[in-house]
C-alpha positions as CSV (number, residue, x, y, z in Angstrom):
1,X,216.9,108.6,163.9
2,X,213.6,108.8,165.8
3,X,214.0,111.7,168.2
4,X,210.2,112.2,168.4
5,X,209.4,108.5,169.0
6,X,207.1,108.7,166.0
7,X,207.8,105.3,164.5
8,X,204.8,103.0,164.5
9,X,203.1,100.2,162.7
10,X,200.1,100.4,160.4
11,X,198.2,97.3,159.5
12,X,195.8,96.7,156.6
13,X,194.1,93.4,155.8
14,X,196.9,92.8,153.2
15,X,200.1,93.7,155.1
16,X,201.7,95.8,157.8
17,X,204.0,98.8,157.4
18,X,206.2,101.0,159.4
19,X,205.0,104.7,159.5
20,X,206.2,107.9,161.1
21,X,203.2,109.4,162.9
22,X,202.8,113.1,162.6
23,X,200.3,113.2,165.5
24,X,203.4,112.7,167.7
25,X,204.1,116.4,166.9
26,X,200.8,117.7,168.2
27,X,202.4,119.4,171.2
28,X,204.2,121.8,168.8
29,X,201.0,123.0,167.1
30,X,197.5,122.3,166.0
31,X,197.9,119.7,163.2
32,X,194.2,119.7,162.3
33,X,194.4,123.4,161.4
34,X,197.4,122.8,159.0
35,X,196.7,122.8,155.3
36,X,196.9,119.2,154.0
37,X,199.9,120.1,151.8
38,X,201.8,121.2,154.8
39,X,201.0,118.0,156.7
40,X,202.6,116.1,153.8
41,X,205.8,118.2,154.1
42,X,205.7,117.7,157.9
43,X,205.8,113.9,157.5
44,X,208.6,114.3,155.1
45,X,210.9,116.2,157.5
46,X,209.9,114.0,160.4
47,X,210.8,110.8,158.5
48,X,214.0,112.1,157.1
49,X,215.5,113.8,160.2
50,X,219.1,112.8,160.5
51,X,220.7,115.6,162.5
52,X,222.7,116.8,159.5
53,X,220.7,117.8,156.4
54,X,217.4,117.7,158.3
55,X,217.5,118.6,162.0
56,X,215.0,118.4,164.9
57,X,214.4,122.1,164.7
58,X,213.3,121.8,161.1
59,X,210.6,119.4,162.3
60,X,209.4,121.5,165.3
61,X,209.4,124.7,163.3
62,X,207.1,123.2,160.6
63,X,204.9,121.5,163.2
64,X,204.2,125.0,164.6
65,X,203.4,126.4,161.2
66,X,201.2,129.5,161.3
67,X,199.6,130.1,157.9
68,X,198.9,133.7,158.8
69,X,202.5,134.4,159.9
70,X,204.7,132.2,157.8
71,X,207.8,134.3,157.8
72,X,211.0,133.6,155.8
73,X,212.3,130.4,157.3
74,X,214.0,127.8,155.1
75,X,212.9,124.2,155.1
76,X,214.4,121.0,153.5
77,X,212.3,118.7,151.4
78,X,213.3,115.2,150.2
79,X,210.9,113.9,147.5
80,X,210.5,110.2,147.2
81,X,210.9,110.0,143.4
82,X,211.8,112.0,140.3
83,X,209.9,112.3,137.0
84,X,211.8,113.3,133.8
85,X,210.7,113.9,130.3
86,X,213.0,113.3,127.3
87,X,214.1,116.8,126.5
88,X,214.9,118.0,130.0
89,X,215.8,114.6,131.3
90,X,218.6,113.8,128.9
91,X,221.2,116.1,130.5
92,X,220.6,114.6,134.0
93,X,221.2,111.1,132.6
94,X,224.3,112.4,130.7
95,X,225.6,113.6,134.0
96,X,225.1,110.2,135.6
97,X,226.9,108.6,132.7
98,X,229.8,111.1,133.1
99,X,230.0,110.3,136.8
100,X,230.5,106.7,136.0
101,X,233.4,107.5,133.7
102,X,235.0,109.6,136.5
103,X,234.6,106.9,139.1
104,X,236.1,104.4,136.7
105,X,239.1,106.7,136.1
106,X,239.7,107.0,139.8
107,X,239.7,103.2,140.2
108,X,236.3,102.8,141.7
109,X,233.3,100.7,140.7
110,X,231.1,102.7,138.2
111,X,228.1,100.5,139.0
112,X,227.8,102.3,142.3
113,X,226.6,105.4,140.4
114,X,222.8,105.2,140.2
115,X,219.9,107.4,141.2
116,X,219.4,107.3,145.0
117,X,215.6,107.6,144.6
118,X,213.4,106.0,141.9
119,X,213.5,108.0,138.6
120,X,211.0,107.5,135.7
121,X,211.8,109.1,132.4
122,X,208.9,109.3,129.9
123,X,209.7,109.9,126.3
124,X,206.8,112.2,125.3
125,X,208.1,115.5,123.9
126,X,209.5,114.3,120.6
127,X,206.5,113.4,118.5
128,X,205.5,116.0,115.8
129,X,202.3,116.2,113.7
130,X,203.9,115.7,110.3
131,X,201.0,113.6,109.1
132,X,197.3,114.0,109.9
133,X,193.9,113.1,108.6
134,X,194.8,109.5,108.0
135,X,194.6,106.2,109.9
136,X,198.2,105.8,109.2
137,X,199.2,109.1,110.6
138,X,200.3,107.7,113.9
139,X,202.7,105.2,112.3
140,X,204.1,107.9,109.9
141,X,204.7,110.3,112.8
142,X,206.3,107.6,115.0
143,X,208.6,106.6,112.2
144,X,209.8,110.1,111.7
145,X,210.2,110.6,115.5
146,X,212.5,107.6,115.7
147,X,214.5,108.8,112.7
148,X,215.0,112.3,114.1
149,X,215.8,111.2,117.6
150,X,217.9,108.1,117.0
151,X,221.0,109.2,118.9
152,X,219.0,110.4,121.9
153,X,217.0,107.2,122.0
154,X,220.1,105.0,121.7
155,X,221.5,106.8,124.7
156,X,218.3,106.5,126.8
157,X,218.0,102.8,125.8
158,X,221.5,102.3,127.2
159,X,220.6,104.1,130.4
160,X,217.4,102.0,130.8
161,X,219.6,98.9,130.9
162,X,222.7,100.3,132.7
163,X,221.2,102.1,135.7
164,X,219.2,100.7,138.6
165,X,216.5,102.8,140.1
166,X,215.9,104.2,136.7
167,X,213.1,103.3,134.2
168,X,212.2,104.6,130.8
169,X,208.7,104.7,129.3
170,X,209.2,104.4,125.6
171,X,207.9,106.7,122.9
172,X,204.3,106.4,121.7
173,X,203.0,105.5,125.2
174,X,201.7,108.8,126.5
175,X,202.4,112.1,128.1
176,X,204.5,111.9,131.2
177,X,201.9,113.7,133.4
178,X,199.0,111.5,132.3
179,X,201.1,108.3,132.6
180,X,202.1,109.6,136.1
181,X,198.5,110.1,137.0
182,X,197.2,106.8,135.5
183,X,200.0,104.5,136.5
184,X,203.3,105.7,138.0
185,X,201.8,107.6,141.1
186,X,201.0,105.6,144.1
187,X,199.6,108.2,146.5
188,X,201.3,106.2,149.3
189,X,204.7,104.6,148.5
190,X,206.4,101.7,150.3
191,X,210.2,101.6,150.5
192,X,211.9,98.9,152.6
193,X,208.7,98.3,154.5
194,X,208.1,102.0,155.3
195,X,204.9,103.6,154.1
196,X,205.1,107.3,153.2
197,X,203.3,109.9,151.1
198,X,204.2,109.8,147.4
199,X,206.1,113.0,146.7
200,X,208.1,114.0,143.7
201,X,209.8,116.7,141.6
202,X,209.8,116.7,137.8
203,X,211.8,118.4,135.1
204,X,208.6,119.8,133.5
205,X,206.4,122.6,134.9
206,X,203.2,120.6,134.5
207,X,204.4,118.0,137.0
208,X,201.9,119.7,139.3
209,X,199.1,117.8,137.5
210,X,199.7,115.0,140.1
211,X,198.5,117.4,142.9
212,X,195.0,116.4,141.8
213,X,195.7,112.9,143.1
214,X,196.8,114.3,146.5
215,X,200.5,113.9,145.6
216,X,202.8,116.8,146.6
217,X,205.1,117.6,143.7
218,X,206.1,120.3,141.2
219,X,208.4,121.1,138.4
220,X,212.0,122.1,139.0
221,X,215.2,122.8,137.0
222,X,217.7,120.1,136.1
223,X,220.1,121.0,138.9
224,X,217.4,120.6,141.5
225,X,216.2,117.3,140.0
226,X,219.8,116.0,139.9
227,X,220.2,116.9,143.6
228,X,217.1,114.9,144.5
229,X,218.3,112.0,142.3
230,X,221.5,112.0,144.3
231,X,219.7,111.8,147.6
232,X,219.9,115.5,148.5
233,X,217.1,117.7,149.8
234,X,215.6,120.7,148.1
235,X,215.9,123.7,150.3
236,X,213.0,126.2,150.0
237,X,211.2,128.9,151.9
238,X,208.4,127.6,154.0
239,X,205.4,128.3,151.7
240,X,202.4,130.4,152.2
241,X,199.2,128.5,151.4
242,X,196.3,130.2,149.7
243,X,193.0,128.4,150.2
244,X,190.6,128.3,147.2
245,X,187.0,127.3,148.3
246,X,184.9,125.6,145.6
247,X,181.2,125.3,146.1
248,X,178.2,124.4,144.0
249,X,178.0,122.1,140.9
250,X,178.8,122.7,137.3
251,X,175.8,123.7,135.2
252,X,174.5,121.7,132.3
253,X,176.6,122.1,129.2
254,X,179.7,123.4,131.1
255,X,182.8,121.3,131.0
256,X,185.7,120.7,133.3
257,X,187.9,122.8,130.9
258,X,185.6,125.8,131.5
259,X,186.2,125.5,135.2
260,X,189.9,125.2,134.7
261,X,190.1,128.4,132.6
262,X,188.0,130.3,135.2
263,X,190.1,129.2,138.1
264,X,193.3,130.1,136.2
265,X,192.0,133.6,135.5
266,X,191.0,134.1,139.1
267,X,194.2,133.0,140.6
268,X,196.3,134.9,138.1
269,X,194.4,138.1,139.2
270,X,194.9,137.1,142.8
271,X,198.7,136.8,142.6
272,X,199.9,133.4,143.9
273,X,203.5,133.3,142.5
274,X,205.8,131.3,144.8
275,X,202.8,130.1,147.0
276,X,200.9,126.8,147.4
277,X,197.2,126.9,146.4
278,X,195.1,124.3,148.2
279,X,191.5,123.7,147.2
280,X,188.8,123.0,149.7
281,X,185.0,123.3,150.1
282,X,181.9,121.2,149.3
283,X,182.4,121.1,145.5
284,X,185.4,118.8,146.1
285,X,182.8,116.1,146.8
286,X,181.2,116.7,143.4
287,X,184.3,117.1,141.1
288,X,185.8,114.0,139.5
289,X,189.5,113.4,140.0
290,X,190.4,114.1,136.4
291,X,188.7,117.6,136.8
292,X,190.9,118.2,139.9
293,X,194.0,117.1,138.0
294,X,193.2,119.5,135.2
295,X,192.9,122.4,137.7
296,X,196.2,121.3,139.3
297,X,197.9,121.0,135.9
298,X,197.4,124.8,135.2
299,X,199.4,125.9,138.3
300,X,202.2,127.2,136.1
301,X,199.7,129.3,134.2
302,X,198.2,130.8,137.4
303,X,201.6,131.1,138.9
304,X,201.5,128.9,141.9
305,X,204.1,126.3,143.0
306,X,201.2,123.8,143.4
307,X,197.4,123.6,143.1
308,X,196.8,120.9,145.7
309,X,193.7,118.6,146.3
310,X,193.8,116.4,149.4
311,X,193.2,112.6,149.2
312,X,189.5,111.8,149.5
313,X,186.9,109.3,148.5
314,X,187.2,110.4,144.9
315,X,190.9,109.6,145.0
316,X,190.1,106.1,146.0
317,X,187.5,105.8,143.2
318,X,190.0,107.0,140.6
319,X,192.7,104.5,141.8
320,X,190.0,101.8,141.5
321,X,189.0,103.0,138.0
322,X,192.6,103.1,136.7
323,X,193.3,99.5,137.8
324,X,195.4,99.9,140.9
325,X,195.4,96.8,143.2
326,X,193.1,96.4,146.1
327,X,196.1,96.2,148.4
328,X,197.4,99.5,147.1
329,X,194.0,101.2,147.5
330,X,193.6,99.8,151.1
331,X,197.0,101.2,152.0
332,X,196.2,104.7,150.6
333,X,192.9,104.8,152.6
334,X,194.3,103.5,155.8
335,X,197.5,105.5,155.7
336,X,195.9,108.8,154.7
337,X,193.3,108.5,157.5
338,X,195.8,107.5,160.1
339,X,198.1,110.4,159.2
340,X,195.4,113.2,159.0
341,X,195.8,113.4,155.3
342,X,192.3,112.2,154.3
343,X,189.7,114.9,153.6
344,X,186.2,113.8,154.6
345,X,183.0,115.6,153.5
346,X,182.3,118.2,156.1
347,X,185.8,118.1,157.6
348,X,187.0,121.2,159.5
349,X,188.6,123.7,157.1
350,X,192.3,124.3,157.5
351,X,193.7,127.8,158.3
352,X,195.2,129.4,155.2
353,X,197.4,132.4,154.6
354,X,194.6,133.9,152.5
355,X,191.5,132.7,150.8
356,X,189.2,133.2,147.8
357,X,186.2,131.2,146.5
358,X,184.1,130.3,143.5
359,X,180.6,129.0,143.2
360,X,181.2,126.7,140.2
361,X,177.6,126.9,139.2
362,X,178.4,130.4,137.8
363,X,181.1,129.0,135.4
364,X,180.2,129.4,131.8
365,X,181.5,128.0,128.5
366,X,184.8,129.7,127.8
367,X,188.0,129.8,125.8
368,X,191.3,131.5,126.7
369,X,193.5,133.6,124.4
370,X,194.5,134.8,122.0
371,X,197.9,135.0,123.5
372,X,197.9,134.0,127.2
373,X,196.2,131.1,129.1
374,X,194.9,133.4,131.8
375,X,192.9,135.6,129.4
376,X,189.5,133.9,129.6
377,X,186.8,134.8,127.1
378,X,183.2,133.7,127.5
379,X,182.1,131.7,124.5
380,X,179.3,134.3,123.8
381,X,182.0,137.0,123.6
382,X,184.4,135.3,121.3
383,X,183.3,137.1,118.1
384,X,183.3,140.5,119.6
385,X,186.6,140.0,121.4
386,X,188.3,138.7,118.2
387,X,187.1,141.6,116.2
388,X,188.0,144.1,118.9
389,X,191.5,142.6,119.0
390,X,192.1,143.2,115.3
391,X,192.6,146.9,116.0
392,X,194.2,146.7,119.5
393,X,198.0,147.5,119.5
394,X,200.3,144.5,119.7
395,X,201.8,145.7,123.0
396,X,198.3,145.4,124.5
397,X,198.0,141.8,123.1
398,X,196.1,142.8,120.0
399,X,196.9,142.4,116.3
400,X,197.0,146.0,115.2
401,X,195.6,145.4,111.7
402,X,194.8,148.6,109.8
403,X,191.1,149.0,109.2
404,X,191.6,148.8,105.4
405,X,193.2,145.3,105.8
406,X,190.6,143.8,108.1
407,X,188.4,142.5,105.3
408,X,191.2,140.8,103.4
409,X,190.9,137.3,102.2
410,X,192.8,134.8,100.1
411,X,191.2,132.2,97.8
412,X,192.6,128.6,97.9
413,X,192.8,126.1,95.0
414,X,190.0,124.0,96.5
415,X,187.6,126.9,96.3
416,X,187.7,127.7,100.0
417,X,188.8,131.0,101.4
418,X,191.2,132.1,104.1
419,X,190.3,135.2,106.1
420,X,191.2,136.8,109.4
421,X,190.2,134.3,112.1
422,X,190.3,131.3,109.9
423,X,191.1,128.2,112.0
424,X,194.1,126.5,110.4
425,X,194.9,124.3,113.4
426,X,192.4,122.4,115.5
427,X,194.1,120.1,118.0
428,X,192.8,117.9,120.8
429,X,196.1,117.7,122.6
430,X,198.0,117.8,125.9
431,X,197.9,116.2,129.3
432,X,195.5,118.9,130.6
433,X,192.4,117.6,128.7
434,X,193.2,114.2,127.4
435,X,193.4,112.9,131.0
436,X,189.7,113.7,131.5
437,X,187.3,111.2,129.9
438,X,184.3,113.6,130.3
439,X,185.6,116.1,127.8
440,X,186.9,113.5,125.4
441,X,183.7,111.6,125.4
442,X,181.8,114.9,124.9
443,X,184.0,115.7,121.9
444,X,183.3,112.3,120.5
445,X,179.5,112.8,120.9
446,X,179.8,116.3,119.2
447,X,181.7,114.6,116.3
448,X,179.0,111.8,116.1
449,X,176.2,114.3,115.9
450,X,178.1,116.4,113.4
451,X,178.6,113.5,111.1
452,X,175.0,112.4,111.4
453,X,173.9,115.9,110.4
454,X,176.2,116.0,107.4
455,X,178.7,118.6,108.7
456,X,182.4,118.5,107.6
457,X,185.5,120.3,108.8
458,X,186.7,123.1,106.6
459,X,189.4,121.9,104.2
460,X,192.1,124.3,105.4
461,X,192.0,123.1,109.0
462,X,194.8,120.9,110.2
463,X,193.1,118.5,112.6
464,X,194.7,116.2,115.1
465,X,194.0,114.0,118.1
466,X,197.0,113.3,120.3
467,X,195.9,111.3,123.3
468,X,197.8,111.4,126.6
469,X,197.8,107.6,126.9
470,X,196.8,104.5,125.0
471,X,193.8,104.0,127.3
472,X,192.1,107.0,125.6
473,X,191.9,105.3,122.2
474,X,190.7,102.1,123.8
475,X,187.7,103.7,125.5
476,X,186.9,105.8,122.5
477,X,186.8,102.7,120.4
478,X,184.7,100.9,123.0
479,X,182.2,103.8,123.1
480,X,181.9,103.6,119.3
481,X,183.2,107.2,119.0
482,X,186.6,106.9,117.5
483,X,185.2,106.4,114.0
484,X,183.4,109.7,114.2
485,X,186.5,111.5,115.2
486,X,188.2,110.0,112.1
487,X,185.3,110.8,109.8
488,X,185.8,114.6,110.5
489,X,189.6,114.3,110.2
490,X,190.6,113.9,113.9
491,X,192.7,110.8,113.5
492,X,195.2,109.7,116.2
493,X,198.5,111.4,115.3
494,X,200.6,110.1,118.2
495,X,200.7,109.6,122.0
496,X,202.6,112.6,123.5
497,X,202.8,116.3,123.8
498,X,202.3,117.9,120.4
499,X,200.5,121.2,119.6
500,X,200.8,123.1,122.9
501,X,204.6,122.7,123.0
502,X,205.0,123.7,119.4
503,X,205.1,120.3,117.8
504,X,202.1,121.0,115.7
505,X,204.2,120.3,112.5
506,X,204.1,122.2,109.3
507,X,201.0,123.6,107.6
508,X,200.5,123.0,103.9
509,X,202.5,125.3,101.7
510,X,199.4,126.8,100.1
511,X,198.0,127.7,103.6
512,X,201.3,129.3,104.7
513,X,201.5,131.2,101.4
514,X,197.9,132.4,101.8
515,X,198.4,133.6,105.4
516,X,201.7,135.4,104.4
517,X,200.3,137.0,101.2
518,X,197.2,138.3,103.0
519,X,199.1,139.1,106.2
520,X,196.2,137.3,107.9
521,X,195.5,136.7,111.6
522,X,195.1,133.0,111.4
523,X,193.8,131.0,114.4
524,X,194.6,127.8,116.2
525,X,192.1,126.3,118.7
526,X,193.7,123.6,120.9
527,X,192.8,121.8,124.1
528,X,196.3,122.5,125.5
529,X,197.6,124.6,128.4
530,X,199.8,127.1,126.6
531,X,199.0,129.5,123.8
532,X,201.7,132.1,123.7
533,X,202.1,133.7,120.3
534,X,204.7,131.8,118.2
535,X,204.6,128.7,120.4
536,X,201.8,126.7,118.7
537,X,202.9,127.7,115.2
538,X,204.8,130.6,113.6
539,X,201.8,131.1,111.3
540,X,198.9,131.4,113.9
541,X,198.8,134.8,115.6
542,X,195.6,134.0,117.5
543,X,195.7,130.9,119.6
544,X,192.8,129.8,121.9
545,X,192.7,127.2,124.6
546,X,189.3,125.3,124.6
547,X,187.7,122.1,125.7
548,X,187.9,119.2,123.2
549,X,184.2,119.5,122.1
550,X,184.8,123.2,121.4
551,X,187.9,122.4,119.4
552,X,185.7,120.2,117.2
553,X,183.0,122.9,117.0
554,X,185.5,125.5,115.8
555,X,187.1,123.1,113.3
556,X,183.6,122.6,111.8
557,X,182.9,126.4,111.8
558,X,186.4,127.1,110.3
559,X,186.7,130.5,112.1
560,X,187.0,132.1,115.4
561,X,185.2,135.2,114.1
562,X,181.9,133.7,115.0
563,X,179.4,133.7,117.9
564,X,178.7,130.0,118.3
565,X,175.9,130.8,120.8
566,X,173.8,132.5,118.2
567,X,175.2,131.8,114.7
568,X,175.1,128.5,112.9
569,X,178.2,126.3,112.6
570,X,177.2,125.3,109.1
571,X,174.4,123.7,107.1
572,X,173.4,120.1,107.4
573,X,173.0,117.7,104.6
574,X,169.4,118.7,104.4
575,X,170.2,122.3,104.0
576,X,169.1,123.4,107.5
577,X,171.3,125.6,109.7
578,X,173.0,123.6,112.4
579,X,173.8,125.3,115.7
580,X,176.2,124.3,118.5
581,X,173.3,123.5,120.8
582,X,172.2,120.9,118.2
583,X,175.5,119.0,118.6
584,X,176.2,119.5,122.3
585,X,175.7,116.4,124.5
586,X,173.9,116.4,127.9
587,X,175.8,115.6,131.0
588,X,173.7,112.4,131.3
589,X,174.8,111.3,127.8
590,X,178.4,111.8,128.7
591,X,178.2,110.0,132.1
592,X,176.3,107.0,130.6
593,X,178.9,106.7,127.8
594,X,181.8,106.8,130.3
595,X,180.1,104.2,132.5
596,X,179.8,101.7,129.7
597,X,183.1,102.5,128.0
598,X,185.7,102.6,130.7
599,X,186.9,99.8,133.0
600,X,189.9,99.1,135.3
601,X,190.9,96.1,133.1
602,X,191.4,98.6,130.3
603,X,194.1,100.4,132.3
604,X,195.7,97.2,133.6
605,X,196.0,95.8,130.0
606,X,197.4,99.0,128.5
607,X,200.0,99.5,131.3
608,X,201.0,95.8,131.6
609,X,203.8,96.2,129.2
610,X,204.4,100.0,129.6
611,X,208.3,99.7,129.7
612,X,208.8,97.2,127.0
613,X,205.7,97.2,124.8
614,X,207.1,99.3,121.9
615,X,208.9,96.9,119.5
616,X,210.6,99.7,117.6
617,X,212.1,100.9,120.9
618,X,213.1,97.4,121.9
619,X,214.9,97.0,118.6
620,X,217.2,100.0,119.1
621,X,220.8,98.9,119.1
622,X,222.6,100.1,122.3
623,X,225.4,98.4,124.1
624,X,225.0,96.3,127.3
625,X,227.8,98.1,129.1
626,X,228.4,99.8,132.5
627,X,229.9,102.8,130.7
628,X,228.4,104.8,127.8
629,X,230.4,104.6,124.6
630,X,230.6,108.3,123.7
631,X,230.7,109.3,120.1
632,X,233.2,112.1,119.5
633,X,231.4,113.1,116.3
634,X,228.1,113.6,118.1
635,X,226.5,117.1,117.7
636,X,223.9,116.4,120.5
637,X,225.2,114.3,123.4
């Protein structure tokens, strides 16, 4: 159907495409004043109007969207694809397999049961840090992952072969959100010659990371994801959109992670649950796309449905850097500009339901914790806040340690000592940070300078580096920094979600015994997005989110009961005190390293065999059959 006569043709120098022009709806409202995220939803209802699930009044109502008086009207949304991860995705695939059985029993063709929109399942939540501190750790952890998950993997391998419109990214490839950002997402999709905004839902709350690329999408439950897989719309209340204005530039020594933790704190205090947040302002011209993706990633932590950044020149630069084709990039630019979806520097600001703002030059080095991601702590206040928390009641997110027990310590067999605040886990992990080369390169430079000055990580610290994609290890190698990570114990332990989802693996028995005997408040410092007590490890009561370079700094210091802005991290090989400022790289150092270490070819090469590059996965025995051969003795599927 085309009741608004919106079908048109868009030509690039590579091809021509059919589009559904939203400017054909300008008589119903001022499209230029709409938030960009609402413009994407408007195209969605316009393109999918069928008189049944999506009606003409759904289109006209959204075209007349008034951010200041949104009301309680319901709207349909039909995402163009679905992203699954291996824990939450398995039940959806089981349901499709069961439907095939049902159709067969009724005399039909089971091969007709397939997802109606493209579905990508990325196996990323199953790797655990059993082994660390060794160049062989990644192989040991992957071997154990396959052993533990054999039945699930056999089933998913069958599904990869049996279903059309369904792909599986094997284990040891990367985190679904980073693989989505670097490879799967297109910004503009083409289906049957029709160009449209890339939109999705995913069965993981951090699906919103893709909002940094100008893609509308968020995390949903399995039932909603299955509805979309089967071609049905999601019905939702038309969202309010909170505008967050960013201005200024980050100061020297401040990382993208510090910005993310500051924005998270501000939006949590603002109260944005059930709302869209859309970022605007002059700082968007300064921020890299990985920085924007990190801010978007934390939407579940600040409570919003989305944290959206419109398509702009930085989007095109990122698509180029990550090896997308010239034809794809030309389409994204042409389509976004034609459809009022491209944000230019100095563009008129949309009208929002409410606004807040931040001059990012005021952002300072920070962590968040010890129990919630929105509880930001300035680096300079870490020691005082940790010591204050020792006496604070548990119900007020403290540790409630009696004064007589606050100086307790336990000696270990290697001569080191565990105390309150001892860092027993230091992990560079999760999609939030490992998608951003600037913070990983900064961490590598901190490691390099630490090694050169003779610093070592405390022996009781469990160290790990779990990159979000294989590209990370390649550019760290090319930059000559991977060897310095390894020299201080941060070896690659696996490609996937680890510490921030609780897959940090066991601590050494002696460490657990020491923590238990001393009833110690042990710490974890991780570059993840979640730090609720008990989630990272049952043995770490204090868990802090931090940038990758700070993770390394705290691993070297061995404690969170320290002021890294004034106290030395340790002594160098020449006996002199070494401070954080002696290790911290300049922005120029980071930028120059990125420039020489990262290339589009690197992304193209690593993703060329993304679906079949894991030989262990390819060797899994699974039947080539239309129907799944259920095992009656199964305790899982």
